[in-house]
N, C-alpha and C positions, 0 to 999 in steps of 0.2 A: 787376262781373266776373260775375254769374250772366247776364247779358243772352245770351252768346253759346250758352248752352245750349239756348234756344230759337230765335235767329236769327242769321244770320251778314249780313243786308243792312240792320238796323235802326242808325240812327245817330243816339241821342237828343241834343237839342240842349241839352247841360248849361250852365248859367246862370253856372257857375262859371269858365269860360273867356269873355275879354273880348270876343272876336268874336261869340261866342254872344250874348252879353246885347247885344251892339249889334244883331243881326239881330233880336232879340226888340224890343229898343225902336223901333228903325226899322218894324217890322210893326205894332207896335201904332200907332204914331204915324200911318202911313198910313192904317190903320182909321179913327181918330179924325179926322184931317181930311178925308179923301175923304167921309166920313159926314156931318159938318158942313158941308162945301161944298154937297152934293147937297141936303141939309135946308135950309139957308138962302138960297141961289141956284139951287138945281136945280129947285125946286117939287115934291119928292118928300116922302111922309109920313117919320114916323120909322122904320118897319121897312123901307121899300125903300132909305133912305138907309143904315141901318144894314147891310144885306144888299151894298149896292156898297161900302161900306168894306171889309166881310169880303173881298169878293171880290178888292179891290184889294190888300189886305193880304197874302192869300194867294197871289196873282201875285209880288207881291215876294218873299215867302219861299221859295217854291219856285225861283223864278230863282237865289237865292243858293245853295240846296240844291244843284241841278244844277251850278251853277258848281263848287262844292266837288269835283263828281266829275269834270268836264271839264278843270280845272287844280287839282289838289291841292296842288301845291306852293305856291302863294298865296293866302293867307287874304284879302287884301285885293281879289283878283281878284272874288271872289264879290259883294263888294258893288258893284263896277262893273256886275256882271249884274244885280243887286236894282235898281239906279237906273235901268237902261235899262228895266225891266220896267214901271214906272210909266207911264211916256207909250206904252208899248206898249199896256197896257192901255188907256188911254185911247182910242186910236187906232184898235184892233182889236175891243177889246170882252175880255170874260172869257174864259180858256182853259177847255179841258174837263179838270177836275182829275182826274177818272180816267184820262185817257190819260197827262198828266205824272206823274201817281204812277207807275205803271207803267213809263214810261220811265226813270225815277229808280231804282225797283227793277232794271230791266235793266241799266242802265250799273253797278251797284253788283256784280251777278254776274259782270260780265266785268272791271271793273277791281279787284275785291275790296280796296275801301279799308277795309271793316271786318278783314278777315283771312281766314279760313277760307272755304272753300268755301260754298255756300248750303246751308242745311239742308233736310231734307225738307219740312218745314213750309213753309220759305220757297218751294220750287220749287211748293208746291201752292197757297200763297196769290196766287203771281205770276200762276198759269195760272186761279185762279178769276176773278181780276181781268180777265185776258185775256178770260175768256169773257165777261165783263159789257160790254168795250168793243166785241168781235168782234160781240155782238149789237145793237150801236147802228151796225154797217157801217164800222168804223175799220179798215181791212184795214193801213193803213199803220203802226200802231202795234204789232198783233199781228204783223207781218212783223219789225218790229224787235225784238220779244220772242224769235222764233223764229231769227235771227239771234243774239241774245245769249246763247240757249241752245245754238246751234252753237260760238259762239267759247268759251265756258268749257267745253265737252267736247273741245275741240283743243288749246286753248292750255296752255303748260306753267305749273303742274302742272295736267293735266287732269281735268276731274270728268267721268268717261266717263257717269254716269247721266243726265247732262243732254240726252244724244242722245235718250232717251225723251219729255224734255219739249219737246226741239226739235219730235219727230214729232206731240205733241199742240198745239205753237202753229202748226205748219204745218197743221194741222186747222182751228184756229181762224181761221188767215187764211183758209182756203177759205171757212168760215162767213161771214166779216164779208166778203169778196167776195161773196159770192152775197146777203147782206142789203143791200147798197149797188148791187146791181145787177150781173149779170155779163154780159162782163167789166166789170171796174171802171172806171168814168166818169174820163175824164181832161179836166178843163177847161183844161188849160194855164195856165201861170203869167201873171198880169199884168204889167206894166212895175214897178209900186209892189212886188209880191213879188219879182220876178227883183233888183230892187235891194236888197232884202233880204237875199238869198242873196251878192250882192256884198260887203256889209258882215260877212259872215263870214271873207272872206280874210283879216284880218290874224291871223285865229288860226289860220291853216297853222304860221304859226313858233312858235306854241306847240308845235303837235303835234312840230315838228322837235326843240324841247328838251325833251321829255318823255321820249326813250330813257333818261335817267338821272335818278332822281328823289331828293331828299332827304327826303320826307316819309315817314313809319313809319307801317303799318296799327294800327288802332284797338285791337285785342286782342293780338297776338303782338308788336308793334313792330317789325315785320321792314319793310324798304324794300319800297315798292311796285313791282312788276314792271312796266318800262316797257312792253314788247310789250302786256300786258294795258290799261295806261291808253292807249296810244296804239289799241288795238283800239275800247275805250270813246269816245274821241274821234272815231274815224272812223265808229262807228256812231250817234253823236249829230248829226254832221254828215249823215250818210245820211238819217235819220230826218226831220230838218228840210228837206232837199231834196226828199224824195219827197212831204212833205205838200205843198209848195208846188206841185211839178209836177202833183200829183192836182188839188189843191183851190183852188190859188192863194192868194189873200188869206186867204180860208176856214180854209185848211189852215194857214196860218202863224199864224193867232189861236187855232186850237185847241190850238197846242203853243207859244205865244209864250213862256212862261218858259224853255223850253230855247233857243229862237232868241236871248232876252237875255242867256242865261248865256255862251253861245258868243261872242257879239257882243262882250260886258263883257271876257270875258277875253283876246281878241284885242287889243282897243283898249288893255286895261291893260297887254298885255304890248309893246305901242310906247313905254312910259316908259322914260326912261334908268334909273330905278331900279325894279325891278318887285316891290319888296316882300320878305317874308321867308318862309321855308318856312313851309307848313302845320301 
């Protein structure tokens, strides 16, 4: 209960919850299996194999965490996203975890799954991470952060101070665009990456059902606000679409956990029985 005094976007994975224990077990299993496979059959040494296992396990875990933000009413949908993330990692390679974490935090300031509005230290931490991502030239992710601040400042209940955060994020987007070449290069989406976007279409009914939610916020146990959750869902889709249109398969690979989360939740939503509230 002391956590909200310092952050309103941190969601510790409490192993007391069965689903949290399950994702921890799944992630550790992926780390061990992938590392062992690379060591025994991939011709890698112990350290490179261990790194590959950690990258795979991290990808699976973050896909699960992101799925909790884009479909908070269904715990099991997050595991569908986690399972999709592993073959995506194998095919596309490891994501850029700084961008993935930044997108995760951006979604949380919009949908407020924790409850209260972001604390000043939360906003500063997001902008610092956005600065690091911007320096690498990733303007898509920093632009998503800009939109997240704008949404949080305008959606009810509005957090007006985030208009200043939006201004700072917009400046970082300009920096990132300059670092990546100005105007930003548009490589165009490949056939494969366009197919990946099509796989997100089943998520649209999930958005349609998110107007009224049963899940309560972590801290003050109030119902989540449908307009905020839908806005975060739209932001997630936009981030993936922009990444694909800007950098094709490479852009998809960089934030593959978010794509996996969206696809997994969409496919889970097609099942006759869609699980229980989160």
